[in-house]
Biopython code that builds the backbone (N, CA, C, O; Angstrom):
import numpy as np
from Bio.PDB.StructureBuilder import StructureBuilder

atoms = [
    (1, "MET", "N", (26.266, -2.497, -86.346)),
    (1, "MET", "CA", (25.921, -2.577, -84.742)),
    (1, "MET", "C", (25.809, -0.957, -84.138)),
    (1, "MET", "O", (26.569, 0.011, -84.166)),
    (2, "LEU", "N", (24.525, -1.198, -83.615)),
    (2, "LEU", "CA", (23.594, 0.113, -83.143)),
    (2, "LEU", "C", (24.611, 0.923, -81.970)),
    (2, "LEU", "O", (25.680, 0.512, -81.517)),
    (3, "VAL", "N", (23.998, 2.017, -81.699)),
    (3, "VAL", "CA", (24.929, 2.570, -80.534)),
    (3, "VAL", "C", (25.097, 2.298, -79.133)),
    (3, "VAL", "O", (26.068, 2.564, -78.425)),
    (4, "GLY", "N", (23.490, 1.452, -78.683)),
    (4, "GLY", "CA", (23.611, 1.092, -77.504)),
    (4, "GLY", "C", (24.500, -0.421, -77.337)),
    (4, "GLY", "O", (24.991, -0.966, -76.347)),
    (5, "ASP", "N", (24.453, -0.781, -78.708)),
    (5, "ASP", "CA", (25.165, -2.314, -78.549)),
    (5, "ASP", "C", (26.731, -2.402, -78.111)),
    (5, "ASP", "O", (27.443, -3.217, -77.524)),
    (6, "TRP", "N", (26.917, -0.835, -78.850)),
    (6, "TRP", "CA", (28.707, -0.428, -78.933)),
    (6, "TRP", "C", (29.159, 0.498, -77.388)),
    (6, "TRP", "O", (30.302, 0.642, -76.956)),
    (7, "ASN", "N", (28.263, 0.869, -76.962)),
    (7, "ASN", "CA", (28.199, 1.172, -75.027)),
    (7, "ASN", "C", (28.265, 0.042, -74.401)),
    (7, "ASN", "O", (29.147, 0.058, -73.542)),
    (8, "VAL", "N", (27.552, -1.179, -74.496)),
    (8, "VAL", "CA", (27.661, -2.296, -73.936)),
    (8, "VAL", "C", (28.747, -2.655, -74.231)),
    (8, "VAL", "O", (29.488, -2.519, -73.257)),
    (9, "GLU", "N", (29.521, -3.263, -75.525)),
    (9, "GLU", "CA", (30.602, -3.580, -75.911)),
    (9, "GLU", "C", (31.740, -3.040, -75.208)),
    (9, "GLU", "O", (32.607, -3.830, -74.836)),
    (10, "ILE", "N", (31.890, -1.529, -74.921)),
    (10, "ILE", "CA", (33.096, -0.754, -74.217)),
    (10, "ILE", "C", (32.518, -0.889, -72.930)),
    (10, "ILE", "O", (33.415, -0.480, -72.193)),
    (11, "SER", "N", (31.420, -1.265, -72.110)),
    (11, "SER", "CA", (31.724, -1.357, -70.708)),
    (11, "SER", "C", (31.790, -2.701, -70.596)),
    (11, "SER", "O", (32.273, -3.046, -69.518)),
    (12, "ARG", "N", (31.458, -3.657, -71.371)),
    (12, "ARG", "CA", (31.735, -4.902, -70.841)),
    (12, "ARG", "C", (33.119, -5.808, -71.193)),
    (12, "ARG", "O", (33.460, -6.937, -70.838)),
    (13, "ARG", "N", (33.858, -4.636, -72.190)),
    (13, "ARG", "CA", (35.611, -4.760, -71.968)),
    (13, "ARG", "C", (36.046, -4.106, -71.084)),
    (13, "ARG", "O", (37.131, -4.556, -70.714)),
    (14, "ASN", "N", (35.705, -3.171, -70.500)),
    (14, "ASN", "CA", (36.284, -2.257, -69.095)),
    (14, "ASN", "C", (36.218, -2.966, -67.969)),
    (14, "ASN", "O", (36.991, -3.010, -67.012)),
    (15, "LEU", "N", (34.859, -3.709, -68.259)),
    (15, "LEU", "CA", (34.877, -4.668, -66.753)),
    (15, "LEU", "C", (35.642, -5.540, -66.702)),
    (15, "LEU", "O", (36.175, -5.919, -65.660)),
    (16, "ARG", "N", (35.865, -6.091, -68.003)),
    (16, "ARG", "CA", (36.889, -7.720, -68.246)),
    (16, "ARG", "C", (38.199, -7.050, -67.863)),
    (16, "ARG", "O", (38.895, -7.879, -67.278)),
    (17, "ASN", "N", (38.922, -5.647, -67.984)),
    (17, "ASN", "CA", (40.055, -4.964, -67.718)),
    (17, "ASN", "C", (39.912, -4.894, -66.245)),
    (17, "ASN", "O", (40.837, -5.467, -65.671)),
    (18, "GLU", "N", (39.168, -4.447, -65.587)),
    (18, "GLU", "CA", (38.887, -4.347, -64.343)),
    (18, "GLU", "C", (39.231, -5.938, -63.209)),
    (18, "GLU", "O", (40.012, -6.102, -62.272)),
    (19, "VAL", "N", (38.237, -6.847, -63.868)),
    (19, "VAL", "CA", (38.768, -8.021, -63.497)),
    (19, "VAL", "C", (39.507, -8.542, -63.909)),
    (19, "VAL", "O", (39.057, -9.581, -63.428)),
    (20, "LEU", "N", (40.648, -8.987, -64.607)),
    (20, "LEU", "CA", (42.051, -8.983, -65.114)),
    (20, "LEU", "C", (42.833, -8.705, -63.953)),
    (20, "LEU", "O", (43.443, -9.534, -63.278)),
    (21, "GLU", "N", (42.754, -7.248, -63.743)),
    (21, "GLU", "CA", (43.561, -6.707, -63.019)),
    (21, "GLU", "C", (43.519, -6.927, -61.349)),
    (21, "GLU", "O", (44.327, -6.558, -60.496)),
    (22, "ARG", "N", (42.648, -7.443, -61.261)),
    (22, "ARG", "CA", (41.835, -7.758, -59.960)),
    (22, "ARG", "C", (42.597, -9.342, -59.401)),
    (22, "ARG", "O", (43.049, -9.546, -58.274)),
    (23, "ILE", "N", (42.563, -10.329, -60.569)),
    (23, "ILE", "CA", (42.892, -11.627, -60.906)),
    (23, "ILE", "C", (44.231, -11.279, -60.435)),
    (23, "ILE", "O", (44.456, -11.511, -59.247)),
    (24, "LYS", "N", (45.474, -10.593, -61.380)),
    (24, "LYS", "CA", (46.658, -10.650, -61.272)),
    (24, "LYS", "C", (47.239, -9.925, -59.745)),
    (24, "LYS", "O", (48.272, -10.034, -59.083)),
    (25, "TYR", "N", (46.299, -9.350, -59.650)),
    (25, "TYR", "CA", (46.685, -8.353, -57.986)),
    (25, "TYR", "C", (46.470, -10.227, -56.898)),
    (25, "TYR", "O", (47.392, -10.794, -56.311)),
    (26, "VAL", "N", (45.514, -10.546, -56.953)),
    (26, "VAL", "CA", (45.637, -11.363, -56.149)),
    (26, "VAL", "C", (46.445, -12.450, -56.421)),
    (26, "VAL", "O", (46.776, -12.941, -55.342)),
    (27, "LYS", "N", (47.060, -13.242, -57.622)),
    (27, "LYS", "CA", (47.951, -13.713, -57.872)),
    (27, "LYS", "C", (49.191, -13.131, -57.716)),
    (27, "LYS", "O", (50.159, -13.843, -57.983)),
    (28, "THR", "N", (49.373, -12.084, -57.374)),
    (28, "THR", "CA", (50.807, -11.589, -57.221)),
    (28, "THR", "C", (51.058, -10.860, -55.819)),
    (28, "THR", "O", (52.019, -11.200, -55.130)),
    (29, "CYS", "N", (50.308, -10.000, -55.467)),
    (29, "CYS", "CA", (50.007, -8.823, -54.122)),
    (29, "CYS", "C", (49.803, -9.836, -53.072)),
    (29, "CYS", "O", (50.643, -10.022, -52.192)),
    (30, "VAL", "N", (48.127, -10.835, -53.193)),
    (30, "VAL", "CA", (47.876, -11.388, -52.256)),
    (30, "VAL", "C", (48.531, -12.663, -52.049)),
    (30, "VAL", "O", (48.873, -12.682, -50.866)),
    (31, "MET", "N", (48.919, -13.887, -52.705)),
    (31, "MET", "CA", (49.662, -14.637, -52.682)),
    (31, "MET", "C", (51.078, -14.452, -51.883)),
    (31, "MET", "O", (51.449, -15.262, -51.034)),
    (32, "ALA", "N", (51.866, -13.225, -52.274)),
    (32, "ALA", "CA", (53.000, -12.797, -51.803)),
    (32, "ALA", "C", (52.664, -12.627, -50.177)),
    (32, "ALA", "O", (53.454, -13.158, -49.397)),
    (33, "ARG", "N", (51.482, -11.881, -49.626)),
    (33, "ARG", "CA", (51.671, -11.643, -48.409)),
    (33, "ARG", "C", (50.988, -12.672, -47.697)),
    (33, "ARG", "O", (51.188, -12.671, -46.482)),
    (34, "GLU", "N", (50.238, -13.543, -48.150)),
    (34, "GLU", "CA", (49.878, -14.627, -47.476)),
    (34, "GLU", "C", (51.163, -15.430, -47.469)),
    (34, "GLU", "O", (51.404, -15.894, -46.354)),
    (35, "LEU", "N", (52.024, -15.713, -48.373)),
    (35, "LEU", "CA", (53.199, -16.918, -48.364)),
    (35, "LEU", "C", (53.860, -15.986, -46.961)),
    (35, "LEU", "O", (54.054, -16.495, -45.858)),
    (36, "CYS", "N", (54.053, -14.974, -47.202)),
    (36, "CYS", "CA", (55.346, -14.010, -46.113)),
    (36, "CYS", "C", (54.825, -14.640, -44.599)),
    (36, "CYS", "O", (55.489, -15.193, -43.723)),
    (37, "LEU", "N", (53.128, -14.275, -44.670)),
    (37, "LEU", "CA", (52.628, -14.166, -43.206)),
    (37, "LEU", "C", (53.048, -15.774, -43.189)),
    (37, "LEU", "O", (53.802, -16.051, -42.256)),
    (38, "LEU", "N", (52.732, -16.758, -43.959)),
    (38, "LEU", "CA", (52.830, -18.127, -43.093)),
    (38, "LEU", "C", (53.966, -18.653, -43.091)),
    (38, "LEU", "O", (54.090, -19.819, -42.716)),
    (39, "VAL", "N", (55.296, -17.736, -43.608)),
    (39, "VAL", "CA", (56.827, -18.499, -43.575)),
    (39, "VAL", "C", (56.790, -17.414, -41.881)),
    (39, "VAL", "O", (56.706, -17.959, -40.780)),
    (40, "ARG", "N", (56.862, -16.083, -42.041)),
    (40, "ARG", "CA", (57.061, -15.518, -40.769)),
    (40, "ARG", "C", (56.402, -16.546, -39.407)),
    (40, "ARG", "O", (57.009, -16.886, -38.392)),
    (41, "THR", "N", (55.470, -16.762, -39.665)),
    (41, "THR", "CA", (54.460, -17.231, -38.301)),
    (41, "THR", "C", (55.027, -18.811, -37.885)),
    (41, "THR", "O", (55.119, -19.027, -36.676)),
    (42, "ASN", "N", (55.377, -19.830, -38.751)),
    (42, "ASN", "CA", (56.032, -20.450, -38.482)),
    (42, "ASN", "C", (57.320, -21.056, -39.302)),
    (42, "ASN", "O", (57.455, -22.051, -40.013)),
    (43, "ARG", "N", (58.062, -20.174, -38.949)),
    (43, "ARG", "CA", (59.873, -20.257, -39.577)),
    (43, "ARG", "C", (60.587, -21.420, -38.749)),
    (43, "ARG", "O", (61.485, -22.233, -38.968)),
    (44, "ALA", "N", (59.567, -21.027, -37.468)),
    (44, "ALA", "CA", (60.511, -22.083, -36.226)),
    (44, "ALA", "C", (60.575, -23.632, -36.982)),
    (44, "ALA", "O", (61.619, -24.281, -37.041)),
    (45, "VAL", "N", (59.561, -23.991, -37.419)),
    (45, "VAL", "CA", (59.522, -25.355, -38.192)),
    (45, "VAL", "C", (59.955, -25.310, -39.364)),
    (45, "VAL", "O", (59.757, -26.424, -39.849)),
    (46, "LEU", "N", (60.378, -24.727, -40.009)),
    (46, "LEU", "CA", (60.725, -24.709, -41.364)),
    (46, "LEU", "C", (62.550, -24.641, -41.399)),
    (46, "LEU", "O", (63.118, -24.046, -40.483)),
    (47, "GLU", "N", (63.239, -25.192, -42.345)),
    (47, "GLU", "CA", (64.456, -25.197, -42.291)),
    (47, "GLU", "C", (64.874, -24.044, -42.967)),
    (47, "GLU", "O", (64.021, -23.604, -43.737)),
    (48, "PRO", "N", (66.153, -23.285, -42.904)),
    (48, "PRO", "CA", (66.199, -22.127, -43.766)),
    (48, "PRO", "C", (65.896, -22.295, -45.233)),
    (48, "PRO", "O", (65.218, -21.446, -45.812)),
    (49, "LYS", "N", (66.464, -23.564, -45.983)),
    (49, "LYS", "CA", (66.698, -23.308, -47.005)),
    (49, "LYS", "C", (65.163, -23.473, -47.658)),
    (49, "LYS", "O", (64.984, -23.402, -48.874)),
    (50, "ASP", "N", (64.181, -23.681, -46.794)),
    (50, "ASP", "CA", (62.995, -23.406, -46.780)),
    (50, "ASP", "C", (62.072, -22.338, -47.269)),
    (50, "ASP", "O", (61.343, -22.142, -48.241)),
    (51, "VAL", "N", (62.541, -21.539, -45.809)),
    (51, "VAL", "CA", (62.406, -19.645, -45.656)),
    (51, "VAL", "C", (63.189, -19.240, -46.911)),
    (51, "VAL", "O", (62.711, -18.186, -47.331)),
    (52, "ALA", "N", (64.043, -19.598, -47.551)),
    (52, "ALA", "CA", (64.849, -18.789, -48.435)),
    (52, "ALA", "C", (64.208, -19.079, -49.844)),
    (52, "ALA", "O", (64.199, -18.218, -50.724)),
    (53, "GLU", "N", (63.600, -20.508, -50.038)),
    (53, "GLU", "CA", (63.484, -20.754, -51.231)),
    (53, "GLU", "C", (61.741, -19.954, -51.347)),
    (53, "GLU", "O", (61.320, -19.450, -52.388)),
    (54, "VAL", "N", (61.126, -20.000, -50.322)),
    (54, "VAL", "CA", (59.700, -19.504, -50.274)),
    (54, "VAL", "C", (60.144, -17.711, -50.666)),
    (54, "VAL", "O", (59.662, -17.196, -51.674)),
    (55, "CYS", "N", (61.218, -16.805, -49.616)),
    (55, "CYS", "CA", (61.315, -15.836, -49.969)),
    (55, "CYS", "C", (61.913, -15.082, -51.520)),
    (55, "CYS", "O", (61.530, -14.064, -52.096)),
    (56, "GLN", "N", (62.782, -15.875, -51.797)),
    (56, "GLN", "CA", (62.566, -15.936, -53.579)),
    (56, "GLN", "C", (61.653, -16.054, -54.203)),
    (56, "GLN", "O", (61.531, -15.466, -55.278)),
    (57, "TYR", "N", (61.013, -16.617, -53.853)),
    (57, "TYR", "CA", (59.392, -17.016, -54.820)),
    (57, "TYR", "C", (58.689, -15.827, -54.528)),
    (57, "TYR", "O", (58.331, -15.095, -55.451)),
    (58, "ILE", "N", (58.425, -15.523, -53.223)),
    (58, "ILE", "CA", (57.682, -14.265, -52.930)),
    (58, "ILE", "C", (58.585, -12.677, -53.549)),
    (58, "ILE", "O", (57.929, -11.665, -53.795)),
    (59, "SER", "N", (59.944, -12.710, -53.701)),
    (59, "SER", "CA", (60.348, -11.420, -53.943)),
    (59, "SER", "C", (60.283, -11.872, -55.663)),
    (59, "SER", "O", (60.886, -10.948, -56.209)),
    (60, "ASN", "N", (59.941, -12.619, -56.492)),
    (60, "ASN", "CA", (59.500, -12.759, -57.515)),
    (60, "ASN", "C", (58.372, -12.392, -57.992)),
    (60, "ASN", "O", (58.227, -11.787, -59.054)),
    (61, "LEU", "N", (57.236, -12.839, -57.007)),
    (61, "LEU", "CA", (55.691, -12.177, -57.221)),
    (61, "LEU", "C", (56.125, -10.734, -56.940)),
    (61, "LEU", "O", (55.690, -10.058, -57.872)),
    (62, "CYS", "N", (56.712, -10.052, -56.169)),
    (62, "CYS", "CA", (56.716, -8.679, -55.842)),
    (62, "CYS", "C", (57.209, -8.014, -57.054)),
    (62, "CYS", "O", (56.560, -7.102, -57.567)),
    (63, "SER", "N", (58.503, -8.489, -57.614)),
    (63, "SER", "CA", (58.676, -8.002, -59.180)),
    (63, "SER", "C", (57.833, -8.182, -60.333)),
    (63, "SER", "O", (57.750, -7.318, -61.206)),
    (64, "GLU", "N", (57.279, -9.142, -60.364)),
    (64, "GLU", "CA", (56.413, -9.392, -61.510)),
    (64, "GLU", "C", (55.163, -8.241, -61.323)),
    (64, "GLU", "O", (54.488, -7.959, -62.314)),
    (65, "GLU", "N", (54.904, -7.638, -60.101)),
    (65, "GLU", "CA", (53.918, -6.482, -60.240)),
    (65, "GLU", "C", (54.814, -5.424, -60.208)),
    (65, "GLU", "O", (54.340, -4.295, -60.079)),
    (66, "GLY", "N", (55.823, -5.542, -60.285)),
    (66, "GLY", "CA", (56.536, -4.127, -60.617)),
    (66, "GLY", "C", (56.700, -3.513, -58.778)),
    (66, "GLY", "O", (56.313, -2.358, -58.600)),
    (67, "CYS", "N", (57.059, -4.015, -57.960)),
    (67, "CYS", "CA", (57.320, -3.720, -56.498)),
    (67, "CYS", "C", (58.257, -3.740, -56.422)),
    (67, "CYS", "O", (58.646, -4.612, -55.645)),
    (68, "MET", "N", (59.280, -2.956, -57.035)),
    (68, "MET", "CA", (61.121, -3.509, -56.928)),
    (68, "MET", "C", (61.526, -3.234, -55.487)),
    (68, "MET", "O", (62.383, -3.958, -54.982)),
    (69, "GLU", "N", (60.982, -2.253, -54.788)),
    (69, "GLU", "CA", (61.518, -2.333, -53.196)),
    (69, "GLU", "C", (61.283, -3.746, -52.284)),
    (69, "GLU", "O", (62.211, -4.481, -51.944)),
    (70, "PRO", "N", (60.055, -3.946, -52.003)),
    (70, "PRO", "CA", (59.941, -5.169, -51.517)),
    (70, "PRO", "C", (60.346, -6.114, -51.936)),
    (70, "PRO", "O", (60.719, -7.101, -51.302)),
    (71, "SER", "N", (60.335, -5.941, -53.152)),
    (71, "SER", "CA", (61.293, -7.372, -53.863)),
    (71, "SER", "C", (62.912, -7.478, -53.371)),
    (71, "SER", "O", (63.301, -8.452, -52.727)),
    (72, "GLU", "N", (63.701, -6.495, -53.705)),
    (72, "GLU", "CA", (64.642, -6.032, -53.376)),
    (72, "GLU", "C", (65.104, -6.965, -51.687)),
    (72, "GLU", "O", (65.925, -7.806, -51.319)),
    (73, "LEU", "N", (64.029, -6.189, -51.117)),
    (73, "LEU", "CA", (63.986, -6.842, -49.523)),
    (73, "LEU", "C", (63.922, -7.752, -48.935)),
    (73, "LEU", "O", (64.442, -8.084, -47.870)),
    (74, "CYS", "N", (62.847, -8.536, -50.025)),
    (74, "CYS", "CA", (62.335, -10.154, -49.745)),
    (74, "CYS", "C", (63.834, -10.699, -50.221)),
    (74, "CYS", "O", (64.236, -11.710, -49.645)),
    (75, "MET", "N", (64.402, -10.298, -50.895)),
    (75, "MET", "CA", (65.570, -11.110, -51.885)),
    (75, "MET", "C", (67.088, -10.944, -50.725)),
    (75, "MET", "O", (67.960, -11.806, -50.619)),
    (76, "LYS", "N", (67.057, -9.777, -50.063)),
    (76, "LYS", "CA", (68.076, -9.285, -49.080)),
    (76, "LYS", "C", (67.634, -10.456, -47.958)),
    (76, "LYS", "O", (68.611, -10.967, -47.412)),
    (77, "ALA", "N", (66.407, -10.936, -47.548)),
    (77, "ALA", "CA", (66.008, -11.663, -46.396)),
    (77, "ALA", "C", (66.069, -13.111, -46.523)),
    (77, "ALA", "O", (66.086, -13.974, -45.645)),
    (78, "ALA", "N", (66.105, -13.221, -47.990)),
    (78, "ALA", "CA", (66.208, -14.800, -48.232)),
    (78, "ALA", "C", (67.808, -15.046, -48.217)),
    (78, "ALA", "O", (68.023, -16.230, -47.957)),
    (79, "SER", "N", (69.138, -14.225, -48.436)),
    (79, "SER", "CA", (69.957, -14.319, -48.132)),
    (79, "SER", "C", (70.760, -14.355, -47.252)),
    (79, "SER", "O", (71.935, -14.716, -47.311)),
    (80, "ALA", "N", (70.031, -13.894, -46.177)),
    (80, "ALA", "CA", (70.091, -13.185, -44.929)),
    (80, "ALA", "C", (70.098, -14.653, -43.959)),
    (80, "ALA", "O", (70.978, -14.955, -43.153)),
    (81, "VAL", "N", (68.919, -15.415, -44.269)),
    (81, "VAL", "CA", (68.075, -16.592, -43.870)),
    (81, "VAL", "C", (69.156, -17.578, -43.267)),
    (81, "VAL", "O", (68.957, -17.928, -42.104)),
    (82, "GLY", "N", (70.255, -18.060, -43.902)),
    (82, "GLY", "CA", (71.214, -18.885, -43.437)),
    (82, "GLY", "C", (72.503, -18.241, -42.560)),
    (82, "GLY", "O", (73.433, -18.839, -42.018)),
    (83, "SER", "N", (72.268, -17.087, -42.613)),
    (83, "SER", "CA", (73.506, -16.373, -41.469)),
    (83, "SER", "C", (73.994, -16.419, -40.340)),
    (83, "SER", "O", (74.066, -17.645, -40.243)),
    (84, "ALA", "N", (74.287, -16.140, -39.645)),
    (84, "ALA", "CA", (74.299, -16.070, -37.904)),
    (84, "ALA", "C", (73.593, -15.329, -37.775)),
    (84, "ALA", "O", (72.872, -15.614, -36.818)),
    (85, "ASP", "N", (73.213, -14.003, -38.441)),
    (85, "ASP", "CA", (72.426, -12.969, -38.217)),
    (85, "ASP", "C", (70.551, -12.842, -38.646)),
    (85, "ASP", "O", (69.866, -12.277, -39.498)),
    (86, "GLU", "N", (70.317, -13.833, -37.351)),
    (86, "GLU", "CA", (68.322, -13.602, -37.720)),
    (86, "GLU", "C", (67.693, -12.589, -37.455)),
    (86, "GLU", "O", (66.553, -12.512, -37.912)),
    (87, "GLU", "N", (68.158, -11.611, -36.732)),
    (87, "GLU", "CA", (67.624, -10.161, -36.755)),
    (87, "GLU", "C", (67.951, -9.571, -37.749)),
    (87, "GLU", "O", (67.017, -8.912, -38.207)),
    (88, "LYS", "N", (69.229, -9.474, -38.525)),
    (88, "LYS", "CA", (68.586, -8.971, -40.128)),
    (88, "LYS", "C", (67.810, -9.396, -40.502)),
    (88, "LYS", "O", (66.953, -8.603, -40.893)),
    (89, "TYR", "N", (67.464, -11.054, -40.695)),
    (89, "TYR", "CA", (66.648, -11.445, -41.716)),
    (89, "TYR", "C", (65.026, -11.423, -41.415)),
    (89, "TYR", "O", (64.166, -11.621, -42.272)),
    (90, "LEU", "N", (64.742, -11.090, -39.772)),
    (90, "LEU", "CA", (63.746, -10.913, -39.589)),
    (90, "LEU", "C", (63.442, -9.251, -39.857)),
    (90, "LEU", "O", (62.266, -8.894, -39.913)),
    (91, "ASP", "N", (64.342, -8.421, -39.992)),
    (91, "ASP", "CA", (63.983, -6.874, -39.893)),
    (91, "ASP", "C", (63.951, -6.910, -41.438)),
    (91, "ASP", "O", (62.954, -6.474, -42.012)),
    (92, "LEU", "N", (65.115, -7.466, -42.223)),
    (92, "LEU", "CA", (64.601, -7.040, -43.813)),
    (92, "LEU", "C", (63.158, -7.893, -44.207)),
    (92, "LEU", "O", (62.762, -7.611, -45.338)),
    (93, "CYS", "N", (62.440, -8.730, -43.585)),
    (93, "CYS", "CA", (61.323, -9.279, -44.064)),
    (93, "CYS", "C", (60.282, -8.776, -43.285)),
    (93, "CYS", "O", (59.126, -8.948, -43.671)),
    (94, "ALA", "N", (60.607, -7.944, -41.832)),
    (94, "ALA", "CA", (59.180, -7.266, -42.005)),
    (94, "ALA", "C", (58.920, -6.234, -42.401)),
    (94, "ALA", "O", (57.784, -5.776, -42.278)),
    (95, "GLN", "N", (60.271, -5.336, -43.205)),
    (95, "GLN", "CA", (60.433, -4.176, -44.033)),
    (95, "GLN", "C", (59.945, -4.437, -45.541)),
    (95, "GLN", "O", (59.752, -3.527, -46.347)),
    (96, "SER", "N", (59.763, -5.871, -45.826)),
    (96, "SER", "CA", (59.321, -6.353, -46.844)),
    (96, "SER", "C", (58.011, -6.095, -47.067)),
    (96, "SER", "O", (57.397, -5.522, -47.967)),
    (97, "CYS", "N", (57.600, -6.837, -45.686)),
    (97, "CYS", "CA", (55.808, -6.746, -45.382)),
    (97, "CYS", "C", (55.548, -5.305, -45.426)),
    (97, "CYS", "O", (55.234, -4.882, -46.538)),
    (98, "VAL", "N", (55.592, -4.680, -44.724)),
    (98, "VAL", "CA", (55.240, -2.870, -44.618)),
    (98, "VAL", "C", (55.394, -2.689, -46.250)),
    (98, "VAL", "O", (54.400, -2.596, -46.970)),
    (99, "LYS", "N", (56.695, -2.649, -46.741)),
    (99, "LYS", "CA", (56.819, -1.858, -48.140)),
    (99, "LYS", "C", (55.020, -2.821, -49.018)),
    (99, "LYS", "O", (53.947, -2.358, -49.405)),
    (100, "CYS", "N", (55.586, -4.219, -48.964)),
    (100, "CYS", "CA", (54.825, -4.685, -49.671)),
    (100, "CYS", "C", (52.691, -3.834, -49.148)),
    (100, "CYS", "O", (51.815, -3.328, -49.849)),
    (101, "GLY", "N", (52.780, -4.083, -47.905)),
    (101, "GLY", "CA", (51.312, -3.179, -47.915)),
    (101, "GLY", "C", (50.948, -1.748, -47.869)),
    (101, "GLY", "O", (49.878, -1.248, -47.521)),
    (102, "GLU", "N", (52.045, -1.172, -48.289)),
    (102, "GLU", "CA", (52.091, 0.022, -48.862)),
    (102, "GLU", "C", (51.499, 0.176, -50.619)),
    (102, "GLU", "O", (50.965, 1.178, -51.093)),
    (103, "ALA", "N", (51.730, -0.868, -51.198)),
    (103, "ALA", "CA", (51.757, -1.035, -52.498)),
    (103, "ALA", "C", (50.376, -0.748, -52.920)),
    (103, "ALA", "O", (49.643, -0.975, -51.957)),
    (104, "ARG", "N", (49.667, -0.327, -53.992)),
    (104, "ARG", "CA", (48.383, -0.039, -54.884)),
    (104, "ARG", "C", (47.691, -1.418, -54.363)),
    (104, "ARG", "O", (48.309, -2.417, -53.997)),
    (105, "ARG", "N", (46.557, -1.291, -54.398)),
    (105, "ARG", "CA", (45.567, -1.956, -54.628)),
    (105, "ARG", "C", (43.913, -1.749, -55.035)),
    (105, "ARG", "O", (43.144, -0.880, -54.624)),
    (106, "PRO", "N", (43.703, -2.650, -55.806)),
    (106, "PRO", "CA", (42.598, -1.923, -56.739)),
    (106, "PRO", "C", (41.443, -1.689, -56.033)),
    (106, "PRO", "O", (40.983, -2.277, -55.054)),
    (107, "LEU", "N", (40.969, -0.595, -56.766)),
    (107, "LEU", "CA", (39.214, -0.209, -55.459)),
    (107, "LEU", "C", (38.433, -1.136, -55.620)),
    (107, "LEU", "O", (38.624, -1.915, -56.554)),
    (108, "PRO", "N", (37.466, -1.277, -54.847)),
    (108, "PRO", "CA", (36.401, -2.036, -55.336)),
    (108, "PRO", "C", (35.094, -1.217, -56.157)),
    (108, "PRO", "O", (34.643, -0.164, -55.707)),
    (109, "LYS", "N", (34.790, -1.583, -56.877)),
    (109, "LYS", "CA", (33.582, -0.996, -57.702)),
    (109, "LYS", "C", (32.542, -1.473, -57.259)),
    (109, "LYS", "O", (32.273, -2.672, -57.189)),
    (110, "LYS", "N", (31.627, -0.232, -56.800)),
    (110, "LYS", "CA", (30.581, -0.094, -55.681)),
    (110, "LYS", "C", (29.123, -0.427, -56.563)),
    (110, "LYS", "O", (27.971, -0.614, -56.171)),
    (111, "ASP", "N", (29.574, -0.414, -57.575)),
    (111, "ASP", "CA", (28.043, -0.378, -58.301)),
    (111, "ASP", "C", (28.328, -1.733, -59.311)),
    (111, "ASP", "O", (27.911, -1.484, -60.443)),
    (112, "ALA", "N", (28.697, -2.575, -59.245)),
    (112, "ALA", "CA", (29.255, -3.694, -60.081)),
    (112, "ALA", "C", (27.575, -4.400, -60.281)),
    (112, "ALA", "O", (26.810, -4.540, -59.327)),
    (113, "TYR", "N", (27.256, -4.761, -61.621)),
    (113, "TYR", "CA", (26.179, -5.361, -61.759)),
    (113, "TYR", "C", (26.654, -6.760, -61.982)),
    (113, "TYR", "O", (27.440, -6.876, -62.923)),
    (114, "VAL", "N", (26.348, -7.858, -61.320)),
    (114, "VAL", "CA", (26.617, -9.346, -61.461)),
    (114, "VAL", "C", (25.287, -10.109, -62.156)),
    (114, "VAL", "O", (24.136, -9.951, -61.751)),
    (115, "ALA", "N", (25.657, -10.921, -63.225)),
    (115, "ALA", "CA", (24.245, -11.659, -64.017)),
    (115, "ALA", "C", (24.016, -13.158, -63.474)),
    (115, "ALA", "O", (23.083, -13.836, -63.906)),
]
sb = StructureBuilder()
sb.init_structure("model")
sb.init_model(0)
sb.init_chain("A")
sb.init_seg("    ")
for serial, (resi, resn, name, xyz) in enumerate(atoms, 1):
    if name == "N":
        sb.init_residue(resn, " ", resi, " ")
    sb.init_atom(name, np.array(xyz, "f"), 0.0, 1.0, " ", f" {name:<3s}", serial, name[0])
structure = sb.get_structure()
């Protein structure tokens, strides 16, 4: 293998890792935020069990990405859904969304070449 071929292979591997990292981010963080927004904006038409189920799913997505604080807040929100204290649920859900928004986001690569 020539030196030039070796550099191309290293670049390809690095780019592959970046793409896989972005895919993981979309599968976890972006999905969690979209689902959270969908539940929060449509909670009036959803049953409490629907909201709790989706909140638990969101919590698992956050946990998978290593974002433990948003995961725990979302799980607490899921537990509070059925209670009489809707304000507690809304507060926990809002805190979780804010913490999720503070999470790391992959930086876009400015000079990516697309063949």
